C-alpha atoms as one frame of an Amber mdcrd trajectory, in Angstrom:
protein
   9.645 -53.977  50.592   8.945 -50.968  48.261   6.455 -49.575  50.739   9.051
 -49.848  53.497  11.644 -47.959  51.399   9.097 -45.291  50.531   8.109 -44.787
  54.096  11.793 -44.520  55.104  12.403 -42.061  52.281   9.484 -39.884  53.319
  10.640 -39.977  56.964  14.221 -38.993  56.145  13.212 -36.227  53.815  10.728
 -35.026  56.371  13.453 -34.717  58.912  15.684 -32.914  56.565  12.910 -30.455
  55.557  12.225 -29.526  59.196  15.799 -28.903  60.136  15.938 -25.189  60.996
  19.682 -25.007  60.091  18.997 -26.214  56.544  18.502 -23.373  54.028  19.060
 -25.179  50.750  16.368 -26.950  48.731  16.266 -30.727  48.701  15.048 -32.468
  45.507  13.664 -35.936  45.297  14.399 -37.272  41.830  12.161 -40.066  40.626
  12.732 -42.145  37.521  10.769 -45.326  36.693   7.856 -46.740  34.789   4.093
 -46.130  34.607   3.595 -46.890  38.261   5.101 -43.527  39.187   4.691 -41.582
  35.986   2.682 -38.349  35.788  -0.349 -38.428  33.614  -2.547 -35.457  32.551
  -5.964 -35.390  34.209  -8.123 -34.703  31.222 -11.504 -35.909  30.123 -12.077
 -37.410  33.613  -9.118 -39.825  33.398  -8.546 -40.832  37.018  -5.344 -42.778
  36.271  -2.256 -41.439  38.084   1.093 -42.718  38.998   2.038 -42.374  42.685
   4.972 -40.094  41.721   2.791 -37.274  40.461   1.180 -37.070  43.950   4.325
 -37.452  46.079   4.985 -33.699  46.172   1.715 -33.121  48.020   3.319 -34.686
  51.155   6.169 -32.096  51.247   6.595 -28.349  51.487   9.488 -26.076  50.815
  12.439 -26.633  50.738  11.673 -30.131  49.388  10.838 -30.471  45.717   9.929
 -33.593  43.791  10.912 -34.046  40.096   9.148 -36.993  38.442  11.083 -38.155
  35.440   9.164 -41.453  35.160   7.791 -42.597  31.843   5.093 -45.156  31.022
   6.312 -48.245  29.218   9.916 -47.885  30.195  12.409 -50.350  31.703  15.718
 -49.560  33.361  17.483 -50.402  30.115  15.304 -48.110  28.017  15.640 -45.276
  30.537  19.421 -45.606  30.279  19.345 -45.999  26.486  17.165 -42.863  26.096
  19.537 -40.829  28.255  16.915 -40.181  31.000  19.196 -41.545  33.775  21.976
 -39.188  32.557  19.642 -36.233  32.763  18.750 -36.935  36.324  22.359 -37.617
  37.313  23.394 -34.275  35.864  20.733 -32.410  37.782  21.348 -33.964  41.171
  23.121 -31.918  43.882  24.905 -33.408  46.923  21.861 -33.044  49.241  19.325
 -34.588  46.839
């Protein structure tokens, strides 16, 4: 189910990104756990979350902001104020 939703998201954003009438940037905001969290590539650590690679599939005007954090749940993301930060940054087209 998640794969289907991801494919649909990529498809819809791809259509929006190629619309010649669109001039404004579109941002994909991501918030979740370690499966999508960005991790530094240091000392040969090959571990990555899928979110840190998502922006490789888009070009301007599409941007990806990965707010995911390892070891988090929906409750902890809300309690820490991370959901609120994303909600404040979102624009109507995002």
